[in-house]
N, C-alpha and C positions, 0 to 999 in steps of 0.2 A: 802533688800536681806535677806532671812530667815537665812542664815548661820551666820550672825552677831550675832545671839542669841545663838549659840552653847555653852553649858555650859562649864565653865572652868574645870569641872571634866573630860570632854572628852579630853580636851587639856592636863591635867595632865596625863591621862591614855595613851595618844597616842603618843606624839611626843616631840622632843626637838627643841629648837631654836638656830641657830648659831649666830655668833657675827659680821660678816662682810659681805660686799657685793661681795665678791669673787664668781665667778661663776664656775661651772664645777669642784667643789671640793667636798671633803667629809665633813661630820660633825665631823671632827677630827682636833684637834689642837695640835701642838708641843709647850709645854710650857718650855721655857728655861730661865736660869739665867746666870750670868757671869761664872758659873762653868760648863755649858753645859746643856743638856737636863734634865729637872727636872721630867716631866712626860708628858704623852699624855692624852688629854681630849677628850672623845668621847661622842657626843650626842646620846641618845638612844631613839628608838621607842620601847615601851614595848610590843607591840603586832604586829607581822608581819605575812607575809605569807611565805610558803615554797619557793615560787617563787622569794622571795627577796634575796635568797642565791644562790651562795656564796656572801659574802660581798666584797667590793673593796679591792684589794691587799694591799693598804696602811694601811687599818684598821687592817687586819690580821698581817701585818708586825710590826705595833706598839705594838700589843699584844705580838708577839714573842720576841720583844726587851725589854720587860718589866719584871722586877723581881717579881712584885706583881700586883694583880688585886684589884682595889678599886671600890666598888659599893656604891649606896646610903645606902644600908644596906646589911650586910653579908647575902646572900641568904640562906646559910645553917641554919643560926639561924632563919630566917623568915619562912623557910619550916619545922622547927622542930615541931613535934606534940604539944609540950608544948606551943609554940608560937601560933600555930593555934587555940588551945583551948582558949588562951587569946583574940585572935581576935573574936572568936565566942562569948565569954562572953561580950566583948565590944559592939558587934553588937545586943545583946539581950536587950529587954526592961525590966524594973523592973517587978517583979511578979504582976500580976493583970492588966497590961497594954497591949494593943495590938496596932498594926500598925494603925488600924482605929481610935483609940483614940488619937494618937499623930500627925498624918498627917492631913493637912487641907482637907476639903471635896473635893476640886478640885484635890489636889494631890493624894488622895486615889482613886478617880474616874479614874484618868489617870493610876495609878498603876494597878488597877483592869483591865482596858482595855488592857494594855500592857501585863500583865501576861496571860490573856485569849488568846492573839495571840500566845503566846509561848507554850500554852498547859500546862503550870504549874500553878496550882491553887494558887491564892494569899494567900490562907489560909496556904499554906506551909511556908510562911514567916510572918505569923501573929504576931509572937513574936519579930520580928526584927525591928530595927530602920530604918527610911526612907533611910538613907544613904546607908545602906547595901542592901536594896531592889533595890535601883536605880543602885548600883554597879552590882548586880546580873543581872539585865535586860541589862545593857550596855555590860557586858561581854558576855552574851548569844547572843545578837545582833551581836557583833563583831565576835564571833565564827561562827555564821550562815553566815557571810559574808566571812569567810575563814581566819580570823585573829586568831592567836594562841599565847597565852602567852608563850608557850614552844619555840616559834620562835623569841621572843623578843631579842634585841641586848644584854641586860644585861644577860638574861638567857643563850644565846649562849656562851658568854665568861665565865660565871660561870661554865658551863658544861666543857668547855675546861680546865679551871683552875683546876678543880677537877681531870680530866684525866691526866693533866700534873704535878700534885701535886704542883701547883703554889699557894702561900699564897693568901688568899682573906680577904680584909679588908672592914669595913663598915664605912661610914661617920656619921651614926647615928644608934641608937639602934632600934630593931623592935618595942619596946614599944613606942618610939617617933613617928613612922609612924602610929601605931594604934591610938594613941591619936589624931593625925592630922585628920584622916578620921572621928573619933568620933565627931570632932568639926563641921562637915558639917551640923548636925541637927540644928545648931543655926538659920538657916534661911530656910524658905520654898521656897524661890525664886529659889534656885539652883535646888531643886527637880522638880519643875514645868518646869524650863527652860530645864533641861536635858531630861525629859520625852517627852516634846513637840518636841524636836529636834532629837529624834532618827530616825525620818523619813529621815533626811538629813545626817545621819551618814555615809552612804556608799559613797556618793559623797565627803563629807568632808574628809574621810580617804583616798580616792583615791587622792584627791588634796595634802594631807599631804605627802603620800608616793612618789608621783611624784616629789614634791618639795624637799623632803629629799634626794632623790637619785640624783637629779640634782644640789643640793647645792643652791636652789632658796631661799635665805634668806628673800627677801621681802615678798613672799607669806606666809611663816611660821610666820614671824613677824606679819603680818596682822591678821592671824588666832588667834594667841596667844593673842594679845592685845584686839581684840574684844571679845574673850572668857572671859576675866577678866573685861570687861568694866563695868558690873553691880556689880562686887564683889571685889572692891579694898581692902577691909580688908582681904579677903581670899588670895588675890595676895601677900599682905605683909606677911602673916603668912606662906603660903605655898612656896613662892619663895624668896622674898627679905630677910627675916630673916634667913632662912635656908642657903642661899647663903653666907651670911656673916660669919656664923659659919663654913661652909664648906671651904671657902677660907682661913680662919685662920688655919684650920686643915691641908689643903694641903700645906700651907706655912711651917708649922712645919714639916710635912712629908718630904718635899723636902731637909731638912737640912742634912739627913743621907746619901745622895749620891746614894740612890737606884733609879732605873727608874721604874715608875709605869704606868699602864694603868687605867685611871679613867673613869668610865662609868656612866653618870648620865642622867636623862631624864627630860621631861616636862618643858622646857623653862629655866632650870637652867644655860644654857651656855651663852646665849646672852643677849642683852639689856643693858641699863645703870646701872642696879643693878645686872647683871648676873656675872657668874664666871670669864668670860674673862675680863670684865671691872675691877673687883675687884682685879684679879691677876696682871693686868697691873699697877694698883695703887701701888701694893706692889713691883713693880720693875721687874716683870717677863716680858719676851717677848713672845707673842702668835702668832704662824704662822698657818694659816689654810692650811691643806695638801690635 
């Protein structure tokens, strides 16, 4: 089955994984301690369609009952022009190097073919690293399919928090996220895998959206695990290691008595090394709503 080779990058970009087999529920957990509700944990799809709104009432209620919003990174800082300049600098190759020089012949051929289909000459990104070129192609493809970063769950609540003057916190710094993506050039396999599987992106994303809305844990579990099958080192770096750091930060946050809405994506919620499992080990009770 060709979908089994979908790049883990698409999984990171697209969806979150829940943590139990409860059906007909939301990707939302109430995390409680012996002192009551500590926070709500919402799995995010980072790109959605306008038709995916409004979100389920339970999700919006959790936001309204929260004193603060916690995202993977404070989006205001990520969208700041200075941060965007840092992202661009990280995406650029050293002077005198080009995309053709650093990509494998097969990857460069696939990149050229894909960019030709978009009508955007590959020369436009000739100074960028392969990970940035692949990210550009993926986002262009998803936008052509009707998916919009402005409609992502995290962006939805960030915009609401700004309007409501609700504090927004980040679990990590923009610099940390930029460094993570910059590590993707360490292997050419992910580049080729992603490029070859763009043809099945539409069906994969439809499966993800359907499962996410229905609380179909098994389907999302299968997609996520297969997406990382060939990239165990990246899985550890992108998911496991970050989950451990985030779980500790959330445990510390929970001590002040405030109620927070925590929105994270890309498989950080479920699995044996996901946030739900880690928080339960810390003594929290997690209930899927």
